[in-house]
Backbone as a chain_set.jsonl record, in Angstrom:
{"seq": "XXXXXXXXXXXXXXXXXXXXXXXXXXXXXXXXXXXXXXXXXXXXXXXXXXXXXXXXXXXXXXXXXXXXXXXXXXXXXXXXXXXXXXXXXXXXXXXXXXXXXXXXXXXXXXXXXXXXXXXXXXXXXXXXXXXXXXXXXXXXXXXXXXXXXXXXXXXXXXXXXXXXXXXXXXXXXXXXXXXXXXXXXXXXXXXXXXXXXXXXXXXXXXXXX", "coords": {"N": [[69.177, 51.18, 42.06], [70.573, 49.284, 39.451], [72.506, 50.123, 36.714], [72.659, 50.047, 33.377], [74.924, 50.05, 32.417], [76.331, 48.97, 34.986], [75.146, 46.374, 34.664], [76.349, 45.68, 32.585], [78.903, 45.734, 33.161], [79.211, 43.412, 35.309], [78.463, 41.168, 33.979], [80.383, 41.383, 32.054], [79.938, 42.278, 29.761], [80.668, 43.779, 26.294], [79.698, 47.312, 25.855], [78.773, 50.098, 23.288], [78.578, 52.772, 21.769], [76.735, 55.826, 20.889], [74.875, 57.556, 23.823], [71.058, 57.263, 23.689], [69.09, 60.151, 22.868], [66.876, 62.759, 24.242], [64.462, 64.133, 22.025], [63.015, 66.215, 22.378], [62.64, 69.437, 22.984], [62.458, 72.096, 25.13], [60.545, 74.885, 24.598], [59.04, 76.661, 25.57], [57.051, 77.797, 28.31], [53.471, 78.447, 29.815], [51.763, 79.581, 32.544], [48.724, 79.201, 34.159], [46.868, 81.633, 36.071], [43.733, 82.26, 36.99], [43.441, 83.189, 34.294], [42.451, 84.726, 31.435], [42.903, 83.524, 28.792], [45.862, 81.383, 27.727], [48.617, 82.156, 25.641], [51.062, 81.466, 23.095], [53.5, 83.412, 21.402], [54.801, 84.365, 18.431], [55.769, 81.849, 17.509], [56.854, 80.944, 15.25], [59.094, 81.969, 14.899], [60.204, 82.14, 17.237], [63.292, 81.27, 18.705], [64.353, 80.93, 16.068], [66.569, 80.047, 14.465], [67.131, 77.74, 15.457], [64.614, 76.444, 15.226], [63.355, 76.07, 12.943], [65.449, 74.809, 11.568], [65.723, 72.324, 12.777], [63.411, 71.307, 14.131], [60.09, 70.034, 13.004], [57.813, 69.688, 14.278], [55.509, 71.162, 16.689], [54.901, 70.679, 19.989], [52.642, 70.599, 22.225], [52.038, 70.474, 25.611], [49.345, 70.234, 27.798], [48.684, 70.423, 31.133], [46.567, 69.33, 33.741], [44.377, 71.2, 33.493], [42.183, 73.596, 34.854], [39.18, 74.711, 34.929], [37.391, 77.576, 35.502], [34.724, 78.063, 35.381], [31.941, 75.821, 35.448], [31.347, 73.053, 33.131], [32.665, 73.936, 31.131], [34.319, 74.061, 28.001], [37.577, 72.897, 26.965], [39.711, 74.565, 24.486], [41.347, 75.665, 21.468], [43.027, 78.079, 19.092], [44.874, 79.637, 16.385], [46.903, 81.953, 14.764], [47.947, 82.856, 11.645], [51.093, 84.01, 10.025], [51.452, 87.4, 10.483], [48.49, 87.645, 10.748], [45.635, 88.359, 12.747], [43.597, 87.705, 15.379], [42.835, 84.961, 15.67], [41.338, 83.364, 14.246], [41.518, 81.527, 12.143], [40.929, 79.279, 9.219], [39.519, 76.022, 9.94], [39.269, 72.465, 9.117], [37.895, 69.812, 10.847], [38.218, 66.678, 12.848], [36.398, 64.645, 15.513], [36.538, 62.346, 17.958], [35.05, 60.416, 20.458], [35.308, 58.715, 23.683], [33.704, 57.716, 26.394], [33.119, 57.104, 29.861], [31.118, 56.575, 32.806], [31.396, 57.543, 36.542], [29.424, 55.449, 38.182], [29.489, 53.457, 36.354], [27.333, 52.68, 34.529], [27.13, 54.03, 32.016], [28.581, 54.123, 28.844], [30.18, 54.992, 26.161], [31.511, 54.741, 22.552], [32.289, 56.816, 20.345], [32.244, 58.73, 16.963], [32.08, 62.312, 17.377], [30.255, 64.527, 16.157], [29.25, 66.885, 17.217], [31.52, 68.386, 18.046], [33.442, 68.932, 15.958], [34.561, 70.721, 12.552], [33.668, 72.189, 9.872], [35.337, 73.816, 7.753], [35.586, 75.863, 9.492], [36.017, 78.622, 11.706], [35.88, 78.721, 14.584], [37.301, 78.501, 17.888], [38.808, 75.73, 18.435], [37.814, 72.678, 20.196], [39.5, 70.59, 22.507], [40.807, 67.395, 23.724], [38.628, 66.947, 25.731], [35.516, 67.698, 27.26], [32.834, 69.877, 28.345], [33.83, 70.29, 30.837], [34.235, 69.741, 34.562], [34.404, 71.996, 37.409], [34.873, 71.298, 39.752], [37.284, 70.981, 42.683], [38.774, 69.1, 42.368], [38.678, 68.357, 39.61], [39.845, 68.605, 36.151], [41.606, 68.901, 32.912], [43.694, 67.278, 30.982], [46.223, 66.76, 28.252], [47.947, 66.374, 24.813], [48.809, 68.4, 22.434], [49.675, 68.263, 19.24], [51.372, 70.149, 16.563], [51.842, 70.207, 13.279], [54.872, 70.966, 11.191], [54.719, 73.714, 11.23], [56.191, 75.894, 10.498], [55.788, 75.723, 7.439], [55.628, 77.099, 4.583], [54.087, 75.909, 2.213], [52.268, 73.739, 2.7], [48.853, 73.058, 4.061], [48.562, 73.322, 7.456], [48.58, 70.484, 9.741], [47.007, 69.047, 12.507], [46.977, 67.097, 15.754], [45.48, 65.598, 18.525], [45.179, 64.539, 21.485], [43.399, 63.576, 24.707], [42.321, 63.757, 28.281], [39.624, 64.142, 30.383], [37.808, 65.442, 33.251], [34.343, 65.005, 33.464], [31.566, 67.202, 33.909], [29.608, 65.909, 35.091], [30.498, 63.829, 36.56], [31.926, 62.057, 34.795], [34.706, 60.305, 33.133], [36.181, 61.346, 30.24], [37.37, 61.286, 27.192], [38.666, 62.548, 24.397], [39.579, 62.42, 21.072], [40.925, 64.447, 18.818], [41.499, 65.767, 15.322], [42.823, 67.312, 12.49], [42.875, 69.966, 9.895], [44.532, 73.114, 9.723], [43.531, 75.574, 7.557], [45.505, 77.097, 5.67], [48.427, 78.185, 4.009], [50.358, 79.787, 5.014], [52.638, 80.324, 7.318], [52.438, 79.139, 10.622], [52.011, 81.31, 13.408], [51.287, 82.269, 15.945], [49.362, 81.051, 18.967], [46.702, 80.171, 20.847], [45.314, 79.388, 23.829], [42.254, 78.379, 25.622], [39.097, 78.316, 27.955], [35.954, 77.639, 26.835], [34.044, 79.026, 28.225], [34.405, 81.466, 30.706], [37.447, 81.907, 32.84], [40.72, 80.361, 32.791], [41.342, 78.73, 35.561], [43.419, 77.211, 36.711], [46.759, 75.659, 35.631], [49.168, 74.437, 33.443], [50.83, 74.993, 30.444], [53.206, 73.706, 28.37], [55.373, 74.042, 25.492], [56.701, 72.333, 23.126], [59.605, 71.507, 20.855], [60.043, 69.254, 18.412], [62.739, 67.304, 17.472], [64.103, 66.737, 14.05], [64.374, 63.396, 12.787]], "CA": [[68.891, 50.484, 41.01], [71.536, 48.97, 38.567], [72.245, 50.741, 35.39], [72.8, 49.251, 32.041], [76.543, 49.675, 32.561], [76.537, 48.196, 35.902], [74.899, 45.061, 34.501], [77.256, 44.927, 31.541], [80.252, 45.166, 33.76], [79.171, 42.304, 35.942], [78.482, 40.135, 32.977], [81.187, 41.15, 31.031], [79.471, 42.625, 28.373], [80.929, 45.45, 25.901], [78.395, 48.124, 24.973], [79.632, 51.05, 22.833], [77.54, 53.657, 20.786], [76.245, 57.082, 21.957], [73.507, 57.452, 24.462], [69.991, 58.173, 23.244], [68.771, 61.769, 23.472], [65.328, 62.946, 23.932], [64.7, 64.808, 20.937], [61.932, 67.289, 22.61], [63.526, 70.42, 23.414], [61.334, 72.948, 25.501], [60.729, 76.135, 23.88], [58.272, 77.824, 26.554], [56.087, 77.447, 29.508], [52.677, 79.325, 30.189], [51.187, 78.974, 33.698], [47.394, 80.175, 34.398], [46.018, 81.756, 37.465], [42.674, 82.88, 36.667], [43.916, 83.475, 33.13], [41.235, 84.539, 30.222], [43.825, 82.872, 27.702], [47.132, 81.391, 27.588], [49.072, 82.176, 24.31], [52.282, 81.611, 22.804], [53.61, 84.319, 20.444], [56.296, 84.285, 17.163], [56.02, 80.38, 17.516], [57.374, 80.436, 13.821], [60.386, 82.611, 14.908], [60.791, 81.84, 18.585], [64.467, 80.694, 18.683], [64.413, 80.581, 14.787], [67.983, 79.321, 13.967], [66.812, 76.072, 15.962], [63.202, 75.839, 15.113], [63.441, 76.055, 11.184], [66.448, 73.788, 11.081], [65.793, 71.025, 13.561], [62.015, 70.87, 14.328], [59.343, 69.961, 12.162], [56.435, 69.316, 14.896], [55.808, 71.601, 17.661], [53.903, 69.664, 21.125], [52.083, 71.66, 23.596], [51.432, 69.463, 26.77], [48.46, 70.983, 28.828], [48.809, 69.759, 32.436], [45.525, 69.884, 34.51], [44.071, 72.829, 33.114], [41.186, 73.688, 35.473], [38.255, 75.746, 34.539], [36.64, 78.66, 36.896], [33.282, 77.806, 35.108], [31.655, 74.142, 35.409], [31.066, 72.579, 32.141], [33.532, 74.528, 29.945], [35.369, 72.955, 26.708], [39.06, 73.55, 26.665], [40.099, 74.685, 23.019], [42.591, 76.307, 20.835], [42.96, 78.653, 17.756], [45.74, 80.085, 16.175], [47.129, 83.218, 13.884], [49.071, 82.883, 10.625], [51.854, 85.207, 10.219], [50.646, 88.808, 10.026], [47.372, 87.929, 10.994], [45.148, 88.669, 14.234], [41.929, 87.787, 15.712], [42.654, 83.521, 16.221], [40.256, 82.812, 13.286], [41.813, 80.63, 11.022], [39.678, 78.126, 9.083], [39.937, 74.639, 10.213], [38.474, 71.251, 9.104], [38.618, 68.93, 12.033], [37.296, 65.388, 13.118], [36.538, 64.279, 16.873], [35.992, 60.897, 18.266], [35.063, 60.329, 21.753], [35.169, 57.586, 24.699], [33.528, 57.851, 27.917], [32.533, 56.191, 31.154], [30.948, 57.181, 34.043], [31.912, 56.742, 37.705], [28.641, 54.659, 38.458], [29.358, 52.251, 35.653], [26.094, 52.763, 33.949], [27.064, 54.76, 30.822], [29.77, 54.133, 28.288], [30.143, 55.192, 24.758], [32.553, 54.985, 22.045], [31.711, 56.979, 18.656], [32.488, 59.723, 16.251], [31.31, 62.969, 18.118], [29.895, 65.608, 15.071], [29.153, 68.178, 17.678], [32.833, 69.088, 18.371], [34.06, 69.106, 14.734], [34.203, 71.833, 12.434], [34.076, 72.089, 8.426], [35.831, 75.347, 7.258], [34.919, 76.644, 10.823], [36.697, 79.619, 12.323], [35.772, 78.911, 16.022], [38.275, 78.018, 18.558], [38.602, 74.018, 18.17], [37.631, 71.682, 21.414], [40.546, 69.64, 22.633], [40.805, 66.523, 24.812], [37.456, 66.669, 26.633], [34.474, 68.967, 26.903], [31.899, 70.132, 29.535], [34.987, 69.851, 32.184], [33.937, 70.308, 35.699], [35.253, 73.24, 38.14], [35.225, 70.886, 41.405], [38.488, 71.29, 43.041], [39.807, 67.868, 41.598], [38.715, 68.361, 38.32], [40.538, 69.254, 35.366], [41.837, 68.244, 31.623], [45.068, 67.085, 30.36], [46.78, 66.134, 26.957], [48.889, 66.832, 24.373], [48.347, 68.842, 20.925], [50.872, 68.27, 18.164], [51.251, 70.78, 15.17], [52.769, 69.476, 12.263], [55.228, 71.718, 10.007], [54.128, 75.158, 11.514], [56.757, 76.984, 9.443], [55.977, 75.76, 6.003], [54.673, 77.906, 3.258], [53.357, 75.355, 1.121], [51.049, 73.06, 3.018], [48.133, 73.359, 4.945], [48.932, 72.688, 8.783], [47.761, 69.583, 10.227], [47.466, 68.998, 13.936], [46.233, 65.974, 16.166], [45.503, 66.177, 19.992], [44.622, 63.399, 22.631], [43.785, 63.925, 26.172], [41.068, 63.092, 29.06], [38.981, 65.523, 31.351], [36.74, 65.138, 34.272], [33.255, 65.732, 33.076], [31.14, 67.928, 35.344], [28.709, 65.088, 36.0], [31.364, 62.598, 37.001], [32.438, 60.834, 33.729], [35.936, 60.354, 32.387], [35.838, 61.653, 28.742], [38.671, 61.357, 26.26], [38.315, 63.4, 23.166], [40.711, 62.671, 20.036], [40.524, 65.221, 17.815], [42.631, 65.855, 14.531], [42.297, 68.18, 11.479], [44.27, 70.858, 9.399], [44.05, 74.611, 9.52], [43.473, 75.545, 5.991], [46.154, 78.088, 5.52], [49.509, 77.844, 3.552], [51.297, 80.564, 5.776], [53.429, 79.762, 8.779], [51.423, 79.838, 11.849], [52.985, 82.311, 14.281], [50.586, 82.356, 17.396], [48.651, 79.865, 19.259], [45.949, 80.38, 22.045], [44.284, 78.136, 24.385], [40.868, 79.13, 26.41], [37.844, 77.458, 27.99], [34.557, 78.152, 25.952], [33.462, 80.017, 29.089], [35.315, 81.701, 32.028], [38.862, 81.948, 32.723], [41.386, 79.317, 33.066], [41.624, 78.934, 36.922], [44.81, 76.712, 37.122], [46.964, 74.881, 34.784], [50.194, 74.675, 32.997], [51.234, 74.042, 29.17], [54.717, 73.802, 27.953], [55.438, 74.226, 24.198], [58.296, 71.615, 22.988], [60.031, 71.134, 19.467], [60.471, 67.818, 18.194], [63.724, 67.606, 16.553], [63.857, 65.867, 12.948], [64.914, 62.119, 13.203]], "C": [[70.002, 50.347, 40.07], [71.205, 49.48, 37.145], [72.6, 49.714, 34.532], [74.54, 48.893, 32.096], [76.76, 48.929, 33.796], [76.366, 46.566, 35.837], [76.022, 44.355, 33.457], [78.827, 44.837, 32.204], [80.27, 44.099, 34.461], [78.978, 41.201, 35.109], [79.53, 40.178, 31.757], [81.145, 41.642, 29.455], [79.928, 44.085, 27.867], [79.99, 46.204, 25.288], [79.361, 49.499, 24.549], [78.424, 51.531, 22.06], [77.199, 54.748, 21.647], [75.033, 56.698, 22.856], [72.507, 57.94, 23.671], [69.644, 59.022, 23.692], [67.388, 61.85, 23.227], [65.424, 64.057, 22.956], [63.491, 66.1, 21.069], [62.749, 68.364, 23.228], [62.048, 71.686, 23.979], [61.699, 74.383, 25.347], [59.968, 77.38, 24.767], [57.493, 77.191, 27.112], [55.037, 78.708, 29.801], [51.986, 78.817, 31.403], [49.665, 79.919, 33.971], [47.122, 80.309, 35.983], [44.918, 82.977, 37.123], [42.992, 83.806, 35.323], [42.562, 83.679, 32.088], [41.962, 83.457, 29.19], [45.229, 82.398, 28.208], [47.578, 81.101, 26.093], [50.693, 82.002, 24.053], [52.458, 82.28, 21.226], [54.569, 84.202, 19.548], [56.867, 82.83, 17.672], [56.919, 80.013, 16.422], [58.728, 80.941, 13.904], [61.1, 82.537, 16.18], [62.018, 80.853, 18.314], [64.566, 79.692, 16.942], [65.599, 79.852, 14.143], [67.895, 77.963, 14.421], [65.732, 75.329, 15.462], [63.124, 75.552, 13.517], [64.252, 74.776, 11.012], [66.468, 72.502, 11.679], [64.447, 70.571, 13.814], [61.416, 70.803, 13.078], [57.853, 70.06, 12.708], [56.89, 70.39, 16.468], [54.688, 70.89, 18.936], [53.685, 70.577, 22.045], [51.297, 70.468, 24.357], [50.975, 70.334, 27.646], [48.103, 70.08, 30.139], [47.664, 70.248, 33.131], [45.027, 71.427, 34.739], [42.426, 72.777, 33.7], [40.201, 74.873, 35.297], [37.837, 76.596, 35.928], [35.33, 78.177, 36.478], [32.942, 76.339, 34.956], [30.881, 73.802, 33.766], [31.61, 73.449, 30.882], [34.494, 73.547, 29.0], [36.833, 73.746, 26.69], [39.201, 73.462, 25.122], [41.264, 75.635, 22.789], [42.206, 77.112, 19.472], [44.346, 78.889, 17.52], [45.824, 81.185, 15.057], [48.25, 82.555, 12.729], [49.91, 84.071, 10.637], [51.363, 86.366, 9.908], [49.215, 88.606, 10.307], [46.922, 88.141, 12.642], [43.888, 88.003, 14.217], [41.729, 86.004, 16.131], [41.527, 83.349, 15.51], [40.446, 81.947, 12.158], [40.99, 79.522, 10.786], [40.241, 76.953, 9.35], [38.858, 73.766, 9.808], [38.866, 70.155, 10.088], [37.55, 67.594, 11.999], [37.454, 65.257, 14.916], [35.663, 62.961, 17.252], [36.205, 60.666, 19.63], [35.071, 58.706, 22.315], [34.843, 58.327, 25.882], [32.821, 56.859, 28.793], [32.465, 56.875, 32.364], [31.202, 56.569, 35.402], [31.215, 55.529, 38.344], [28.871, 53.331, 37.764], [28.16, 52.116, 34.913], [26.239, 53.295, 32.718], [28.484, 54.819, 30.295], [29.563, 54.491, 26.707], [31.834, 55.245, 24.138], [32.207, 55.682, 20.254], [32.341, 58.322, 18.071], [31.619, 60.869, 16.772], [31.01, 64.247, 16.96], [29.467, 66.838, 15.718], [30.395, 68.895, 18.062], [33.753, 69.185, 16.846], [33.539, 70.391, 14.006], [34.52, 71.481, 10.508], [34.137, 73.398, 7.841], [35.397, 76.27, 8.262], [36.065, 77.808, 10.943], [36.779, 79.828, 13.789], [36.968, 78.554, 16.505], [37.735, 76.284, 18.737], [38.522, 73.626, 20.014], [38.658, 70.885, 21.464], [40.069, 68.751, 23.747], [39.67, 65.959, 25.181], [36.543, 67.536, 26.201], [33.76, 68.514, 28.244], [32.734, 69.662, 30.876], [34.395, 70.399, 33.243], [34.514, 70.982, 36.549], [35.05, 72.45, 39.758], [36.882, 71.04, 41.557], [39.484, 70.307, 42.526], [39.6, 67.727, 40.484], [39.34, 69.051, 37.241], [40.788, 68.431, 34.114], [43.17, 68.327, 31.403], [45.313, 66.392, 29.144], [47.554, 66.769, 26.445], [48.435, 67.299, 22.818], [49.473, 68.889, 20.188], [50.34, 69.358, 16.757], [52.36, 70.27, 14.53], [53.217, 70.708, 11.342], [54.729, 73.019, 10.341], [54.723, 76.218, 10.677], [56.746, 76.684, 8.0], [54.73, 76.655, 5.238], [54.355, 77.344, 2.359], [52.55, 74.643, 1.478], [50.336, 73.503, 3.916], [48.715, 72.722, 6.108], [47.944, 71.713, 9.711], [48.023, 69.571, 11.69], [46.479, 67.663, 14.536], [46.345, 66.224, 17.484], [44.649, 65.014, 20.685], [44.519, 63.759, 23.815], [42.713, 63.356, 26.758], [40.978, 64.175, 29.759], [37.894, 64.663, 32.104], [35.482, 65.979, 33.881], [32.614, 66.264, 34.21], [30.21, 67.211, 35.796], [29.243, 63.643, 36.625], [31.519, 61.437, 36.141], [33.889, 61.204, 33.615], [35.941, 60.587, 30.865], [37.296, 61.768, 27.95], [38.081, 61.616, 24.955], [39.675, 63.114, 22.236], [40.676, 63.589, 18.967], [41.98, 65.541, 16.905], [42.05, 66.821, 13.357], [43.403, 68.857, 10.679], [43.52, 72.274, 9.154], [44.411, 74.994, 8.053], [44.319, 76.802, 5.387], [47.651, 77.544, 5.125], [50.78, 78.813, 4.404], [51.595, 80.1, 6.684], [52.434, 80.144, 9.889], [52.509, 80.448, 12.923], [52.484, 82.487, 15.651], [49.447, 81.245, 17.502], [47.911, 80.403, 20.543], [45.276, 79.274, 22.48], [43.372, 79.192, 25.466], [39.841, 77.977, 26.875], [36.807, 78.386, 27.127], [33.947, 79.173, 26.873], [34.34, 80.332, 30.201], [36.596, 81.588, 32.028], [39.35, 80.487, 32.852], [41.982, 79.276, 34.636], [43.157, 78.427, 37.227], [45.271, 75.889, 35.799], [48.182, 75.311, 34.186], [50.366, 74.194, 31.565], [52.495, 74.481, 28.797], [54.769, 73.273, 26.403], [57.157, 73.5, 23.763], [58.236, 71.69, 21.601], [60.353, 70.064, 19.533], [61.637, 67.89, 17.016], [63.73, 66.449, 15.246], [64.625, 64.748, 13.085], [66.402, 62.183, 11.884]], "O": [[70.506, 51.438, 39.802], [70.141, 49.377, 36.535], [72.828, 48.575, 34.938], [75.151, 47.845, 31.885], [77.58, 48.032, 33.601], [76.977, 45.715, 36.482], [76.442, 43.199, 33.396], [79.71, 44.063, 31.835], [81.366, 43.539, 34.427], [79.379, 40.136, 35.578], [79.599, 39.396, 30.809], [81.866, 41.502, 28.467], [79.784, 45.154, 28.459], [79.46, 45.824, 24.244], [80.343, 49.897, 25.174], [77.459, 50.826, 21.769], [77.308, 54.717, 22.873], [74.331, 55.706, 22.658], [72.748, 58.908, 22.95], [69.692, 59.098, 24.919], [66.766, 61.267, 22.339], [66.355, 64.861, 23.017], [63.135, 66.793, 20.116], [63.589, 68.015, 24.058], [61.024, 71.975, 23.36], [62.704, 74.967, 25.749], [60.186, 78.59, 24.709], [57.1, 76.104, 26.691], [55.5, 79.831, 30.004], [51.597, 77.65, 31.371], [49.627, 81.15, 33.96], [47.146, 79.436, 36.85], [45.128, 84.185, 37.022], [42.798, 85.021, 35.342], [41.726, 82.778, 32.01], [41.275, 82.481, 28.888], [45.737, 83.051, 29.12], [47.148, 80.169, 25.414], [51.482, 82.447, 24.886], [51.874, 81.923, 20.203], [55.553, 83.76, 20.141], [58.0, 82.62, 18.104], [57.652, 79.026, 16.483], [59.567, 80.492, 13.124], [62.299, 82.783, 16.307], [61.82, 79.764, 17.776], [64.739, 78.5, 16.69], [65.376, 79.04, 13.245], [68.518, 77.07, 13.846], [65.682, 74.115, 15.261], [62.676, 74.455, 13.185], [63.806, 73.805, 10.401], [67.151, 71.603, 11.189], [64.282, 69.355, 13.716], [61.939, 71.338, 12.1], [56.886, 70.376, 12.015], [57.949, 70.44, 17.094], [53.557, 70.627, 18.527], [54.551, 71.267, 22.583], [50.356, 69.776, 23.972], [51.7, 71.115, 28.262], [47.31, 69.14, 30.089], [47.561, 71.47, 33.241], [45.16, 72.319, 35.577], [41.566, 72.088, 33.152], [40.596, 76.004, 35.58], [37.979, 76.243, 37.099], [34.681, 77.795, 37.452], [33.724, 75.65, 34.301], [29.871, 74.418, 33.424], [30.995, 73.573, 29.823], [35.174, 72.569, 29.31], [37.049, 74.932, 26.444], [38.865, 72.441, 24.522], [41.943, 76.218, 23.634], [41.192, 76.815, 18.84], [45.129, 78.42, 18.345], [44.797, 81.347, 14.398], [49.221, 81.866, 13.039], [49.517, 85.091, 11.202], [50.715, 86.365, 8.861], [48.581, 89.628, 10.045], [47.721, 88.091, 13.577], [43.223, 87.775, 13.206], [40.735, 85.648, 16.764], [40.535, 83.146, 16.21], [39.567, 81.701, 11.331], [40.423, 78.865, 11.66], [41.418, 76.765, 9.043], [37.685, 74.074, 10.019], [39.997, 69.671, 10.128], [36.486, 67.48, 11.39], [38.436, 65.69, 15.519], [34.509, 62.663, 16.942], [37.349, 60.68, 20.084], [34.894, 57.716, 21.604], [35.456, 59.296, 26.33], [32.069, 55.964, 28.407], [33.338, 57.556, 32.901], [31.243, 55.347, 35.546], [31.871, 54.67, 38.933], [28.583, 52.26, 38.298], [28.056, 50.925, 34.62], [25.243, 53.01, 32.052], [29.418, 55.333, 30.91], [28.524, 54.075, 26.194], [32.882, 55.553, 24.707], [31.956, 55.016, 19.25], [32.992, 58.987, 18.877], [30.409, 60.646, 16.716], [31.905, 65.085, 17.071], [29.287, 67.836, 15.02], [30.268, 70.067, 18.414], [34.899, 69.621, 16.954], [32.577, 71.059, 14.386], [35.374, 70.726, 10.042], [33.139, 74.02, 7.477], [34.89, 77.352, 7.967], [37.006, 77.762, 10.149], [37.443, 80.723, 14.313], [37.824, 78.255, 15.673], [36.639, 75.826, 19.06], [39.118, 74.264, 20.881], [38.89, 70.319, 20.396], [39.203, 69.082, 24.557], [39.486, 64.746, 25.084], [36.567, 68.095, 25.105], [33.871, 67.505, 28.942], [32.349, 68.86, 31.727], [33.956, 71.539, 33.09], [35.648, 70.507, 36.614], [35.1, 73.115, 40.793], [37.609, 71.201, 40.576], [40.673, 70.527, 42.294], [40.32, 66.868, 39.975], [39.389, 70.269, 37.408], [40.284, 67.308, 34.091], [43.792, 69.368, 31.61], [44.626, 65.393, 28.93], [48.085, 67.702, 27.047], [47.757, 66.547, 22.118], [50.341, 69.67, 20.579], [49.264, 69.327, 16.16], [53.468, 69.972, 14.977], [52.375, 71.414, 10.786], [54.15, 73.49, 9.362], [54.113, 77.184, 10.218], [57.56, 77.259, 7.278], [53.508, 76.771, 5.332], [54.214, 78.044, 1.356], [51.656, 74.595, 0.633], [50.829, 74.313, 4.702], [49.337, 71.671, 5.949], [46.883, 72.04, 10.244], [49.084, 70.006, 12.139], [45.469, 67.276, 13.948], [47.22, 67.02, 17.824], [43.511, 64.718, 20.32], [45.509, 64.342, 24.258], [42.05, 62.538, 26.12], [41.846, 65.04, 29.872], [37.318, 63.63, 31.763], [35.426, 67.209, 33.906], [32.94, 65.938, 35.352], [29.74, 67.566, 36.877], [28.59, 62.681, 37.03], [31.357, 60.254, 36.44], [34.27, 62.319, 33.97], [35.549, 59.575, 30.283], [38.202, 62.474, 28.392], [37.132, 60.981, 24.495], [40.758, 63.545, 22.63], [40.164, 63.055, 17.983], [43.122, 65.587, 17.362], [40.843, 67.059, 13.337], [44.58, 68.496, 10.707], [42.429, 72.525, 8.641], [45.482, 74.713, 7.516], [43.715, 77.511, 4.582], [48.12, 76.602, 5.764], [51.969, 78.496, 4.358], [50.811, 79.263, 7.131], [51.8, 81.193, 10.003], [53.644, 80.016, 13.128], [53.281, 82.858, 16.512], [48.818, 80.706, 16.591], [48.585, 81.104, 21.298], [44.763, 78.394, 21.789], [43.656, 80.298, 25.926], [39.759, 76.898, 26.287], [36.918, 79.583, 26.861], [33.362, 80.137, 26.379], [35.039, 79.421, 30.644], [37.016, 81.054, 31.002], [38.571, 79.545, 32.994], [43.074, 79.801, 34.853], [43.963, 79.107, 37.863], [44.435, 75.484, 34.991], [48.434, 76.511, 34.299], [50.078, 73.014, 31.363], [52.807, 75.664, 28.933], [54.258, 72.191, 26.111], [58.287, 73.934, 23.981], [57.168, 71.886, 21.02], [60.939, 69.641, 20.529], [61.483, 68.406, 15.91], [63.354, 65.307, 15.509], [65.734, 64.994, 13.558], [67.214, 61.259, 11.824]]}, "num_chains": 1, "name": "protein.A"}
């Protein structure tokens, strides 16, 4: 396949300037194997010399999270610096789209059963009631904004898709804020029931523009 440089040479075009760089920097990876939870600790201090000066967003990419238990929700919670228990207060929203394999049922609506109003529970992400058939899983991205801030509440957004236990494709867009001004230092992912049978989560820092 010809490169831009090749094409420029053929056509006599002069190209200058630095090549674009990917601003995502991998900070950590967790891989499940019949795991109760996958957690990242010290996210506020991990590579702190780089994180605080270069990043203002942490992005968690979860890939093919497969539940051991049929019909489980994929969820997350956090700890503020110095706290334990993964029970920080959140206010969240959830919007769903689904479509079944037989093409007989579709929906596009707000899902008030998957939101929280100053709740402390684990928050459902990307999809829900994930099937545990061998080919079923959930994948998506969670973005946590300004986790090192000690001034503002911590906003997050999440998008993804999963295979529902009765053969539906379900996408759940979730957003909200964690109602603490302290820095966020730990994050935990789990299914609402049973273990994470398989799957991988990567944590990236996104450099400031």
